[in-house]
C-alpha positions in Angstrom: 89.0 119.5 138.1 88.5 123.2 139.4 88.7 122.9 143.3 86.2 126.0 143.8 83.3 127.2 141.4 83.8 127.9 138.2 82.1 130.8 138.2 82.3 132.0 134.3 81.4 128.9 133.1 78.5 128.6 135.9 77.2 132.4 134.4 76.7 131.0 131.3 75.4 127.8 132.3 73.0 129.5 134.2 72.1 132.5 131.5 71.2 130.0 128.8 69.5 127.5 131.4 66.9 130.6 132.0 66.6 131.3 128.1 65.5 127.7 128.3 62.6 128.6 131.7 61.1 131.3 129.5 60.5 129.2 126.4 59.7 126.3 128.8 56.7 128.4 130.0 56.3 130.8 126.8 55.4 127.6 124.9 52.5 126.9 127.2 51.3 130.4 124.6 52.5 128.7 121.1 49.7 128.4 119.3 47.5 127.6 122.4 44.4 125.5 120.9 40.5 126.1 122.0 40.4 123.1 124.0 43.8 122.4 126.1 42.0 119.0 127.7 43.0 116.4 125.6 46.2 114.4 124.9 46.4 115.3 121.2 47.3 118.3 122.8 49.1 118.0 125.4 50.9 115.0 125.4 51.2 115.4 121.3 51.6 119.0 120.5 48.5 119.2 119.2 49.7 117.1 116.3 50.3 119.9 113.9 53.9 120.5 113.8 55.6 121.2 110.9 58.8 119.5 109.1 61.6 121.4 111.2 59.4 121.4 114.5 59.4 117.7 114.2 63.2 117.6 113.0 64.4 119.4 116.3 61.9 117.7 118.6 63.2 114.2 117.4 66.7 115.4 117.8 66.7 116.9 120.8 64.5 113.3 121.7 67.2 110.6 120.3 70.5 112.7 121.3 70.3 113.1 124.3 73.1 114.8 127.1 73.5 110.7 127.5 74.1 110.4 124.0 76.2 113.9 124.4 78.2 111.7 127.8 78.5 108.4 127.5 79.0 107.8 123.8 83.0 109.6 124.1 83.4 108.4 127.3 82.8 104.6 125.9 85.7 105.3 122.9 87.6 106.9 125.6 87.5 103.5 127.9 86.9 100.6 125.2 88.4 102.6 122.0 86.2 102.2 118.8 84.5 99.9 119.9 82.5 102.4 121.5 81.4 103.5 118.0 78.5 101.6 117.3 76.5 103.9 118.2 77.1 105.6 114.8 76.6 102.7 112.5 73.3 101.8 114.6 71.7 105.5 113.8 72.6 105.5 109.9 70.8 102.3 110.3 67.9 102.9 111.8 66.6 105.8 109.1 65.7 103.7 106.3 64.3 101.2 108.7 62.2 103.8 110.0 61.1 105.0 107.0 59.3 101.9 105.7 57.0 101.6 109.1 56.7 105.3 110.8 54.7 107.1 107.5 52.6 103.7 108.8 52.0 104.2 111.9 51.7 107.8 111.7 48.5 107.7 109.1 46.7 104.6 111.2 47.4 106.4 114.7 46.0 109.4 113.1 42.9 108.4 111.0 41.9 106.5 114.9 43.3 108.8 117.2 46.2 106.3 118.9 48.5 108.8 121.1 50.7 105.6 121.9 51.7 102.6 120.7 49.9 100.2 122.7 46.7 101.8 121.5 47.5 101.1 117.6 47.9 97.3 119.2 45.2 97.5 121.5 42.8 98.2 117.6 44.9 95.8 115.6 44.5 93.0 118.1 41.7 93.5 119.6 43.7 92.7 123.2 44.3 94.7 125.7 46.9 91.5 127.8 49.1 92.3 124.8 48.1 95.9 125.0 49.3 96.7 128.5 52.7 94.4 127.9 53.6 96.7 125.6 52.7 99.7 128.4 54.3 98.4 130.5 57.6 97.6 129.0 57.3 101.3 127.6 57.3 102.6 131.2 60.0 100.4 131.9 62.1 101.0 129.5 61.7 104.9 130.0 62.8 104.9 133.2 66.6 104.6 133.4 66.6 106.7 130.7 65.3 109.7 132.0 67.8 108.8 135.0 70.5 108.8 133.1 69.6 112.4 131.5 70.1 114.1 134.8 73.1 111.3 135.7 74.2 113.9 132.4 73.6 117.4 134.3 75.1 116.3 138.0 78.3 115.1 135.3 78.3 118.9 133.9 77.8 120.3 137.9 80.5 118.4 139.1 82.8 119.4 137.1 82.2 123.3 137.8 82.3 122.5 141.5 78.9 123.4 142.0 77.3 121.5 144.9 80.5 121.0 147.0 82.8 116.9 147.4 81.1 113.6 148.2 81.8 115.0 152.0 79.2 117.7 151.8 75.9 117.3 153.0 73.8 115.6 150.8 71.2 118.3 150.3 73.1 121.3 149.4 74.9 118.3 147.3 72.4 118.1 145.1 70.2 121.5 145.3 71.3 121.9 142.1 69.6 119.0 140.9 66.9 119.0 142.2 66.4 123.2 141.3 66.7 122.1 137.6 64.3 119.1 138.5 61.8 121.2 139.5 61.7 124.0 136.8 61.5 120.5 134.1 58.8 119.5 136.0 56.6 122.8 136.2 56.7 123.5 132.8 56.6 120.2 131.3 52.7 119.8 133.7 52.7 123.6 131.9 53.7 123.5 128.5 53.4 119.4 127.7 54.9 118.4 124.8 55.2 122.1 123.2 58.0 122.9 126.1 60.6 120.4 124.8 59.5 121.3 120.9 60.6 125.0 121.7 63.4 124.5 124.2 64.9 121.7 120.9 65.9 124.7 119.1 68.2 126.5 121.7 69.5 122.6 122.4 70.8 121.8 119.1 72.1 124.9 118.0 74.8 125.0 121.1 75.3 121.1 120.2 75.7 121.7 117.1 77.4 125.4 118.1 80.1 123.3 120.7 80.5 119.9 118.5 82.1 122.5 115.7 84.5 124.0 117.5 85.4 120.9 118.8 86.6 119.7 115.8 88.8 122.5 115.0 89.7 123.6 118.6 91.1 121.1 120.7 92.9 119.5 117.5 95.0 122.3 117.0 95.6 123.1 120.9 96.7 118.7 120.8 98.4 119.0 118.0 96.8 117.7 115.7 94.4 114.0 114.9 98.1 112.2 113.9 99.0 113.2 117.2 94.9 112.2 118.8 95.2 108.7 117.1 98.4 108.1 118.4 98.3 108.7 122.3 95.1 106.9 121.7 96.9 104.0 120.3 99.2 104.0 123.0 97.1 103.9 125.7 95.0 101.2 124.1 98.2 99.1 123.9 99.8 99.9 127.8 96.8 99.0 129.3 95.2 96.7 127.7 92.1 98.2 128.2 89.8 98.5 125.3 91.6 98.7 121.6 92.1 101.9 118.5 90.3 99.2 116.5 88.2 96.3 117.4 89.9 93.3 116.8 87.9 89.9 115.7 86.9 88.9 118.4 84.3 91.7 119.3 83.0 92.2 115.6 80.4 89.9 116.8 79.5 91.8 119.6 79.5 94.7 118.2 77.7 94.1 114.8 74.7 92.8 116.7 74.6 96.1 119.2 74.4 98.1 116.4 71.9 95.9 115.0 69.5 96.1 117.7 70.3 99.7 119.3 69.5 100.2 115.5 66.0 98.1 115.8 64.9 99.5 120.0 65.3 102.4 119.6 62.2 103.6 117.8 60.4 101.2 120.2 61.2 104.0 122.8 58.2 105.7 123.6 59.2 109.1 123.5 60.3 108.4 119.8 56.8 107.3 118.9 55.5 110.5 120.8 57.7 112.9 119.2 57.1 111.4 115.7 53.3 111.0 116.2 53.3 114.8 117.1 53.6 116.0 113.3 51.1 117.2 110.9 51.3 114.9 108.0 52.9 111.4 107.3 55.2 114.0 104.7 56.5 115.1 107.5 57.9 112.0 108.6 59.1 110.7 105.3 61.0 113.7 105.0 62.8 113.8 108.6 63.9 110.5 107.7 66.1 111.8 104.8 67.4 114.3 107.0 68.0 113.5 110.0 71.1 111.2 109.2 72.5 115.1 109.9 72.9 114.3 113.3 74.9 110.9 112.8 77.5 113.0 111.1 77.4 115.4 114.3 77.3 112.0 116.4 80.9 110.5 114.5 82.8 114.1 115.2 81.1 114.0 118.8 82.2 110.3 119.6 86.1 111.6 118.2 85.7 113.7 121.6 87.2 110.4 123.7 89.8 109.9 121.7 90.6 113.6 122.6 90.2 113.2 126.2 93.0 110.4 126.2 95.6 113.2 124.0 94.5 115.2 126.7 96.0 113.3 129.6 92.2 113.1 131.0 92.0 111.0 134.1 88.8 110.8 136.0 87.2 107.8 138.2 84.1 108.1 136.5 84.0 108.1 132.8 81.1 109.6 132.3 83.1 112.8 133.5 85.9 112.9 130.7 83.6 114.8 128.3 82.8 117.9 130.7 86.2 117.7 131.7 87.9 118.0 128.2 85.7 120.7 127.9 87.1 122.7 131.1 90.5 122.1 130.3 90.4 123.0 126.8 88.3 125.6 126.5 88.4 128.9 128.1 85.8 129.7 130.8 82.9 131.1 128.5 82.6 128.8 126.3 82.9 126.5 128.7 79.7 127.0 129.8 78.6 127.1 126.5 79.5 123.3 126.0 77.7 122.8 129.8 74.9 124.3 128.9 74.4 122.1 125.7 74.6 119.0 128.0 72.3 120.4 130.1 69.7 121.4 128.3 70.4 118.1 126.1 69.4 116.6 129.2 65.6 118.8 129.6 63.7 118.1 125.9 64.8 113.7 126.4 63.8 113.9 130.2 60.4 116.0 129.1 59.7 114.1 126.2 60.2 111.1 128.0 57.7 112.2 130.6 55.0 112.9 128.3 55.5 109.9 126.7 55.6 107.6 129.5 52.4 109.0 131.4 50.1 108.4 128.1 50.8 104.8 128.0 49.6 104.9 131.7 46.9 107.2 131.3 45.6 105.5 128.0 46.6 101.9 128.5 46.8 101.6 132.2 44.6 104.1 134.1 41.5 104.3 130.5 41.3 100.5 129.8 41.3 98.8 133.1 41.0 101.3 135.6 38.1 104.0 134.1 37.4 102.9 130.7 34.3 106.3 130.4 37.3 108.3 131.3 37.0 112.2 129.9 39.6 114.0 127.6 40.1 116.3 130.3 40.4 113.4 133.0 43.2 111.5 130.5 45.1 115.1 130.5 44.8 115.5 134.3 46.0 112.2 135.0 48.7 112.3 132.4 49.9 115.6 133.7 50.0 113.9 137.6 51.8 110.8 136.1 54.2 112.4 134.1 55.6 113.7 137.6 55.6 111.1 139.3 57.9 109.5 136.7 60.6 112.4 137.5 60.5 112.0 140.6 61.4 108.3 140.5 63.5 108.9 137.9 65.7 111.8 140.4 65.5 109.4 143.4 66.6 106.7 140.9 70.0 109.3 140.7 70.0 110.3 144.4 70.5 107.3 145.6 71.8 104.5 143.8 75.4 104.4 142.0 75.9 106.4 138.1 76.7 102.5 137.0 73.5 101.5 138.1 71.9 103.8 136.4 72.9 103.3 133.2 73.2 99.4 133.5 69.5 99.6 133.4 68.8 101.6 130.8 71.4 99.4 129.1 68.6 96.3 129.9 66.4 99.0 129.1 67.3 98.8 125.2 67.1 94.8 126.2 62.9 95.0 127.3 61.5 97.5 124.6 63.5 95.8 121.6 60.6 92.8 122.3 58.0 95.0 121.6 59.2 94.7 117.3 57.1 91.9 116.7 53.4 93.8 117.8 54.0 97.2 116.4 56.5 96.0 113.7 54.7 93.2 112.6 51.4 94.5 113.5 51.7 97.3 110.8 52.5 95.2 107.9 50.4 92.1 108.3 48.1 90.5 111.1 49.2 86.8 110.9 50.8 87.2 113.7 48.4 85.5 116.5 48.0 88.3 120.2 48.2 85.2 122.4 51.1 83.8 120.1 53.1 88.2 120.4 52.7 87.8 123.8 54.1 84.4 124.4 57.2 85.5 122.3 57.3 88.4 124.4 57.5 87.2 127.8 60.1 84.5 126.1 61.8 87.7 124.8 61.7 89.3 128.2 62.5 86.8 130.9 66.1 85.5 128.6 67.1 88.5 128.2 66.3 89.8 132.0 68.1 85.9 133.2 70.7 86.7 130.5 71.7 90.5 132.1 71.2 89.7 135.7 74.0 86.4 135.1 76.7 89.0 133.3 79.1 90.3 135.5 81.5 92.8 135.4 84.7 94.3 137.3 82.8 96.2 139.7 79.3 94.1 139.3 78.0 91.0 139.8 75.0 91.5 138.0 73.6 93.1 135.0 77.2 94.3 134.4 76.7 95.0 130.8 75.0 93.7 127.8 76.4 91.0 125.8 77.2 87.4 126.5 77.3 84.3 124.2 74.3 83.4 121.3 73.5 80.0 122.2 73.8 77.4 119.5 76.5 80.2 118.3 79.3 80.5 120.6 79.8 84.1 119.7 79.7 86.8 122.3 76.4 89.2 121.5 74.5 91.6 122.3 71.6 90.0 124.3 68.7 92.2 122.9 68.7 90.7 119.4 68.9 87.2 120.6 66.4 87.5 123.3 65.0 89.5 120.5 65.2 86.2 117.9 63.8 83.9 120.5 60.6 86.2 120.9 60.4 86.0 116.3 60.6 82.4 116.9 58.6 81.2 119.6 56.0 84.0 117.8 55.7 82.6 114.3 55.7 78.8 116.4 52.8 79.7 118.3 50.5 81.0 115.7 50.8 77.9 113.7 49.6 76.3 116.7 47.0 79.1 117.1 45.7 79.1 114.1 45.4 75.3 114.0 43.6 75.0 117.0 41.4 78.2 115.8 41.7 80.2 118.4 40.1 83.5 118.3 41.8 86.5 116.7 40.3 89.3 118.2 38.7 91.9 115.8 40.2 94.5 114.0 39.5 97.8 114.3 42.0 99.0 111.1 41.4 99.0 107.6 43.6 98.5 104.6 42.9 102.1 103.8 44.3 103.8 107.1 48.2 102.3 106.7 48.4 104.9 103.8 45.4 107.5 104.7 47.0 111.5 105.4 45.6 114.7 107.0 42.5 115.8 105.1 41.0 112.6 103.9 38.4 112.1 104.5 37.1 110.0 107.5 40.7 111.4 108.6 40.8 114.0 111.5 40.7 117.7 110.4 44.0 118.9 109.3 45.4 121.3 111.9 47.7 124.6 110.9 51.1 123.4 111.1 53.7 124.7 113.2 57.3 124.7 111.1 57.6 124.5 107.7 58.3 122.2 104.6 54.4 122.2 104.1 
């Protein structure tokens, strides 16, 4: 790692950061609506994005700075087990093809802004809606924090801020500046800001990966040398494996499947989805988003390249930034660092907006001020988006980075427990609302308690996301086990509650709502689209 500041790389990084800052503020005037004081405009970009804008927005939302840093870092530390992210992103797109268009249609028809809005309307239950909203907010907070961790890793490698002995304010000042700029343009422009910046972010990421996958292997002697070096490292240290052994198969498979089920339960994924202009935009995106999975597979290989390049870091999250620092010319290292930094700004903005929308619609409006006007909702959502970012920043600055990562893993366990209410509700109303709430509670308690009891070499609790599966004896993903228990309890309680004729609540949706499109009779008037593909 550099003893001083890499001035060239820093200059390139600052240049791109300034570019996206300007774009972020310009986005406020990008197709400005007549009435900007509504969550449809600030929080969903007017529900008008076309195919390519939605594709870049979803890509910027799902493939984050944490992805860029953590996936190859996992392979650097543990070997091919870290590739679980590739099959789970392959599994997720056929899955969302079945339910996202239905969610878009019913949300467009009824003006739903969040998943909790839909759950409340479908099952007539503010309690269940509140549970889904709180789960979404809790799961999102550490995810935002990890985006800031990604920026901090890049700044550390560039030598910005000084060492651990430096006063905390001086050391963290660059991160504070990045946070301040992010907060300002998100507050001003809403979802339009990350939508516009996503073009720059994804272009840089594709460029960096294309160059890295060709340039770095040439410098290291080819892929044979890279895989040989990785194999030697894992066999000599006993930590990780170039190919997972039989004992790791259950962990690998359950983690991939559970992560696929959870990905589009996150509020930020749904926020980006509901911003699109028609259900066909969603369908098209499920067919072209797998291009990102190809990129992710190539990105993961950087973990093996870091081993072959002799990268040694105490914090595995620094492995890939350090690889770029060592292997690339300074100017292109700056481009790579900018890709990671901007790759943090886009999802952090969307996540904070999504969490704020959940609070505003499903806590503030449902329980605190039912007669809130659209203007009041927008003001509250803007304020809460700032508070969410402040909370994430405090989390990063005051806690160990490993804790942030483990809490993000816990967030994945939590958010998966909303699957029965959301996806189940899109296809059937057979599940009873109280049964769904009971199943959610069981899944949350089991998942949290089991994760709490997982130890690692560095911490006593919350040391990982895998544990023994009851009744099977294999090690598997805790979130998927909790989900299975959740579903089992939900089904059993539904039979009981239906037998005793417990009140089912009022369903405000109709079957035709789930296939409605913009412009259909009774649906909100279709807005002009931003993007192409219509």
